[in-house]
C-alpha positions as CSV (number, residue, x, y, z in Angstrom):
1,M,23.0,-3.6,25.4
2,I,22.0,0.1,25.6
3,E,20.3,1.0,28.9
4,G,18.1,4.1,29.4
5,A,15.1,5.6,27.8
6,P,13.9,4.5,24.3
7,P,15.4,6.3,21.3
8,V,13.6,9.5,20.4
9,G,11.8,9.2,17.0
10,E,12.5,12.8,16.0
11,R,16.2,12.2,16.0
12,R,16.6,9.2,13.7
13,A,20.2,9.8,12.7
14,A,23.7,8.8,13.7
15,Q,26.2,11.7,14.1
16,H,29.0,9.7,12.7
17,C,27.5,9.1,9.3
18,E,26.3,11.7,6.8
19,E,24.3,9.2,4.9
20,L,22.2,8.4,7.9
21,L,21.6,12.1,8.5
22,S,20.2,12.4,5.0
23,N,18.1,9.2,5.1
24,T,14.7,10.8,5.9
25,L,11.2,9.9,4.9
26,D,11.5,12.3,2.0
27,A,14.3,10.3,0.4
28,V,13.1,6.8,0.5
29,D,14.7,4.2,-1.9
30,V,11.5,2.4,-2.6
31,A,12.9,0.4,-5.5
32,G,15.9,-0.7,-3.5
33,D,13.8,-1.6,-0.5
34,F,11.4,-3.6,-2.7
35,A,14.3,-5.5,-4.3
36,R,15.6,-6.4,-0.8
37,F,12.0,-7.5,0.1
38,G,12.0,-9.7,-3.0
39,T,15.2,-11.3,-1.9
40,R,13.8,-12.0,1.6
41,L,10.6,-13.4,0.0
42,A,12.6,-15.8,-2.2
43,R,14.5,-17.1,0.8
44,A,11.4,-17.5,2.9
45,L,9.8,-19.6,0.2
46,Q,12.6,-22.1,-0.3
47,T,12.1,-24.4,2.7
48,P,8.2,-24.6,2.7
49,L,8.0,-25.1,-1.0
50,A,10.7,-27.8,-0.9
51,K,8.6,-29.7,1.7
52,L,5.4,-29.1,-0.2
53,F,6.8,-30.4,-3.5
54,D,8.9,-33.0,-1.7
55,C,12.1,-31.9,-3.4
56,H,15.1,-31.1,-1.2
57,K,17.0,-29.8,-4.2
58,L,14.4,-27.1,-4.8
59,E,15.8,-23.6,-5.2
60,T,14.2,-20.2,-5.3
61,G,15.6,-17.0,-6.5
62,L,14.6,-13.4,-7.3
63,V,14.7,-13.0,-11.1
64,E,13.7,-9.3,-11.4
65,C,11.8,-6.4,-9.9
66,T,9.7,-4.1,-12.1
67,S,7.2,-1.3,-11.6
68,S,4.2,-0.2,-13.6
69,P,1.2,2.0,-13.4
70,A,-1.7,0.2,-11.6
71,T,-3.7,0.3,-14.9
72,A,-1.0,-1.7,-16.7
73,L,-0.7,-4.4,-14.0
74,G,-2.5,-7.0,-16.1
75,E,0.0,-6.6,-19.0
76,V,2.9,-7.0,-16.6
77,L,1.5,-10.2,-15.0
78,G,0.3,-11.7,-18.2
79,K,-2.9,-13.6,-19.1
80,Q,-4.3,-16.8,-17.7
81,M,-3.0,-16.2,-14.2
82,H,-4.3,-17.3,-10.9
83,H,-4.1,-14.7,-8.1
84,A,-4.3,-14.7,-4.3
85,R,-4.3,-11.4,-2.5
86,F,-3.2,-11.0,1.2
87,A,-4.4,-7.8,2.8
88,L,-3.9,-5.8,5.9
89,P,-6.8,-5.6,8.4
90,G,-9.5,-3.1,7.5
91,K,-7.8,-2.2,4.2
92,G,-8.0,-3.5,0.6
93,L,-4.3,-3.1,0.3
94,G,-1.7,-5.9,0.6
95,V,0.4,-8.3,-1.4
96,M,-0.9,-10.2,-4.4
97,A,0.7,-13.5,-5.5
98,S,0.2,-14.7,-9.1
99,A,1.1,-17.9,-11.0
100,P,0.1,-19.3,-14.4
101,V,-3.1,-21.4,-14.2
102,A,-1.5,-24.0,-16.4
103,S,1.5,-24.3,-14.2
104,L,-0.6,-24.9,-11.1
105,I,-2.6,-27.6,-12.8
106,A,0.6,-29.2,-14.0
107,E,2.0,-29.2,-10.5
108,F,-1.2,-30.9,-9.2
109,D,-0.9,-33.5,-11.9
110,R,2.7,-34.3,-10.9
111,M,1.7,-34.7,-7.2
112,L,-0.8,-37.3,-8.3
113,G,1.9,-39.2,-10.2
114,G,1.3,-37.8,-13.6
115,D,3.7,-36.2,-16.1
116,G,2.5,-32.7,-15.6
117,D,0.3,-32.3,-18.6
118,A,-2.0,-29.3,-18.5
119,P,-3.9,-27.3,-21.1
120,E,-1.9,-24.3,-22.0
121,D,-5.1,-22.2,-22.6
122,A,-6.6,-22.9,-19.1
123,E,-8.0,-19.7,-17.7
124,A,-9.2,-20.9,-14.3
125,L,-8.4,-23.7,-11.9
126,P,-10.6,-26.8,-12.0
127,A,-12.2,-27.8,-8.7
128,S,-9.8,-30.8,-8.5
129,A,-6.8,-28.5,-8.3
130,N,-8.3,-25.9,-6.1
131,R,-7.4,-27.5,-2.8
132,F,-3.8,-27.9,-3.8
133,A,-3.7,-24.3,-4.9
134,R,-4.9,-23.2,-1.5
135,Q,-2.0,-25.2,0.1
136,I,0.4,-23.2,-2.1
137,E,-1.3,-20.0,-1.2
138,G,-0.9,-20.8,2.5
139,E,2.8,-21.1,2.1
140,L,3.0,-17.9,0.0
141,L,1.1,-16.1,2.8
142,N,3.5,-17.3,5.4
143,A,6.5,-16.3,3.4
144,C,5.0,-12.8,2.9
145,I,4.4,-12.5,6.6
146,E,8.1,-13.4,7.2
147,A,9.4,-11.1,4.5
148,T,7.3,-8.1,5.6
149,G,7.3,-8.6,9.3
150,R,3.5,-8.0,9.2
151,G,1.8,-10.8,11.1
152,D,-1.5,-9.1,10.4
153,L,-1.5,-10.1,6.7
154,A,-4.4,-12.4,5.9
155,E,-6.1,-14.0,3.0
156,A,-8.4,-11.5,1.2
157,A,-9.4,-12.7,-2.3
158,R,-8.4,-15.2,-4.8
159,G,-9.3,-16.2,-8.4
160,S,-8.4,-15.6,-12.0
161,D,-10.2,-12.3,-12.6
162,L,-7.6,-9.6,-11.9
163,D,-10.2,-6.8,-11.7
164,E,-12.2,-8.7,-9.1
165,I,-9.1,-9.5,-7.0
166,T,-7.6,-6.0,-7.0
167,D,-11.0,-4.3,-6.8
168,G,-9.4,-1.1,-8.1
169,T,-7.7,-0.3,-4.8
170,A,-4.2,0.4,-6.2
171,R,-3.7,4.0,-7.2
172,T,0.0,4.4,-6.9
173,P,2.6,2.6,-9.0
174,V,2.7,-1.2,-8.5
175,H,6.0,-3.0,-7.8
176,V,6.3,-6.6,-9.1
177,A,8.9,-9.2,-7.9
178,T,9.4,-12.2,-10.1
179,I,10.6,-15.3,-8.3
180,A,11.7,-18.5,-10.0
181,V,11.2,-21.9,-8.4
182,S,13.6,-24.5,-9.9
183,R,13.8,-28.3,-9.4
184,P,15.7,-31.1,-11.2
185,N,13.6,-32.7,-13.9
186,A,10.7,-30.3,-13.7
187,P,9.8,-27.1,-15.5
188,Q,10.5,-23.8,-13.7
189,L,7.6,-22.4,-11.8
190,T,7.3,-18.6,-11.9
191,L,5.7,-16.7,-9.1
192,K,5.0,-13.0,-9.2
193,F,4.3,-10.8,-6.2
194,S,2.7,-7.4,-6.6
195,V,2.5,-4.6,-4.1
196,C,1.3,-1.0,-4.7
197,E,3.8,1.6,-3.6
198,A,1.5,3.1,-1.0
199,T,1.1,-0.3,0.7
200,F,4.8,-1.1,0.5
201,V,5.6,2.1,2.4
202,Q,3.1,1.2,5.0
203,F,4.9,-2.0,5.7
204,G,7.8,0.1,7.0
205,G,5.8,2.9,8.5
206,E,3.0,1.2,10.6
207,T,2.9,-1.1,13.6
208,P,0.7,-4.1,13.1
209,V,-2.8,-3.7,14.6
210,G,-3.4,-5.3,17.9
211,K,-1.3,-6.3,20.9
212,P,1.3,-9.0,21.0
213,V,0.4,-12.1,23.0
214,R,2.8,-12.8,25.8
215,R,4.7,-16.1,25.2
216,T,5.3,-18.2,28.3
217,I,7.3,-21.3,29.1
218,G,5.2,-23.2,31.6
219,E,3.6,-21.2,34.4
220,R,6.7,-19.3,35.3
221,G,6.9,-17.3,32.1
222,I,10.0,-16.6,30.0
223,E,11.3,-14.0,32.4
224,N,11.8,-16.6,35.2
225,S,12.8,-19.5,33.0
226,A,16.1,-21.2,32.8
227,V,16.8,-19.8,29.4
228,A,15.9,-16.2,30.2
229,Q,19.5,-15.1,30.4
230,V,20.8,-16.9,27.4
231,E,22.4,-14.4,25.1
232,L,21.7,-14.6,21.4
233,S,23.7,-12.8,18.7
234,T,21.5,-10.4,16.8
235,T,22.3,-8.4,13.6
236,A,20.8,-5.1,12.6
237,T,21.4,-4.7,8.8
238,L,21.7,-1.1,7.8
239,V,23.0,-1.9,4.3
240,D,23.0,-4.9,1.9
241,M,23.6,-4.7,-1.8
242,A,24.4,-6.9,-4.8
243,I,27.8,-6.3,-6.3
244,P,28.9,-7.8,-9.7
245,L,31.8,-10.3,-9.4
246,H,34.0,-8.2,-11.7
247,R,33.7,-5.2,-9.3
248,I,34.4,-7.4,-6.2
249,V,37.6,-8.8,-7.6
250,A,38.6,-5.2,-8.6
251,L,38.2,-3.7,-5.2
252,Q,41.2,-1.7,-3.9
253,P,41.8,0.2,-0.7
254,G,40.3,3.6,-1.1
255,A,37.5,2.5,-3.5
256,M,34.2,4.1,-2.8
257,L,30.9,2.1,-3.0
258,P,27.7,4.2,-3.0
259,V,25.1,2.7,-0.7
260,T,21.6,3.5,0.3
261,I,20.7,3.0,4.0
262,H,17.5,1.0,4.6
263,R,14.5,3.1,5.6
264,T,13.4,0.2,7.8
265,I,16.2,-1.8,9.6
266,P,15.6,-5.6,10.0
267,L,16.9,-7.1,13.3
268,S,17.7,-10.7,12.9
269,I,18.9,-13.8,14.8
270,G,20.7,-15.9,12.2
271,D,18.5,-15.8,9.1
272,T,15.3,-15.1,11.0
273,I,14.0,-11.5,11.1
274,I,12.6,-10.8,14.6
275,A,11.9,-7.1,14.4
276,H,12.0,-4.0,12.2
277,G,12.9,-0.5,13.3
278,A,14.6,2.8,12.4
279,V,18.1,4.1,13.2
280,G,18.1,6.7,16.0
281,M,20.3,8.2,18.7
282,L,20.4,7.4,22.4
283,E,22.7,9.9,24.1
284,E,26.0,9.5,22.2
285,H,25.2,6.0,20.9
286,V,23.6,4.8,17.7
287,A,20.4,3.0,18.6
288,L,17.6,1.0,16.9
289,E,14.1,2.2,17.6
290,I,11.8,-0.8,17.2
291,H,8.6,-0.3,15.3
292,Y,7.2,-3.8,15.4
293,T,8.3,-7.4,16.1
294,A,7.6,-10.9,14.9
295,F,6.2,-11.7,18.3
296,A,3.1,-9.7,17.5
297,R,1.9,-12.3,14.9
298,N,-0.6,-14.0,17.2
299,I,-3.1,-11.2,17.6
300,P,-6.2,-11.7,19.7
301,S,-9.5,-11.5,17.8
């Protein structure tokens, strides 16, 4: 544990690493950060969707990440899609989740004991499948909150008309993550998550609106509880990357692997992200300046 004053924001660099010195806001690896976001999102979806679909062998995985002009988003997502947009408070920006209408109707039919028949040309959800779709949207929202660290994301709009859902708010390029949901003896469900670049950068550059609610254990509070001094192993991930198997087996001493340092650093306990921040300096030590935490999710109205 580092004791002393908080890290100074103007000196976000570690003296021992040239890459950190050059990792400024002017050189943001948005595509790389978005790919890592897509991976976190796929992981966050696995458990809740396995429970919702009652399939413990359900698997989720990031298929690809693409980007396109905002005006071409409809072509990237495809036709006959159902959309749900989750926005930041006071803004029209956020994350939009999309899935084929026919696939959602088929999932609803399977939950009722059917064989998953659905009209392939369905353009909107029938009223009978609407409640089930809202259940899925709730799990997608929770996964987005976990993956972004933004507890202030909330439901904003939903429907099959993309123009109405986006409301023309996106001006910068839109990044799209495609996630596959796979189960034995069932067709693959494809989910697409779209975020405009301006919004995605805000996820790493803003603190959620509002003040965190103090969590207490009984009347004594966490500070005076029996578990207050329990030490938990935390991990601050500066770099993670996917390396093809053939390159891994060919690694030799002295090999150089180019890496891009995260602009926002996740702080985790096990697989759970509890905070995000930026690398900084505290005297002669590398430090993590916390920008926001998962404990700010319950925000007073």
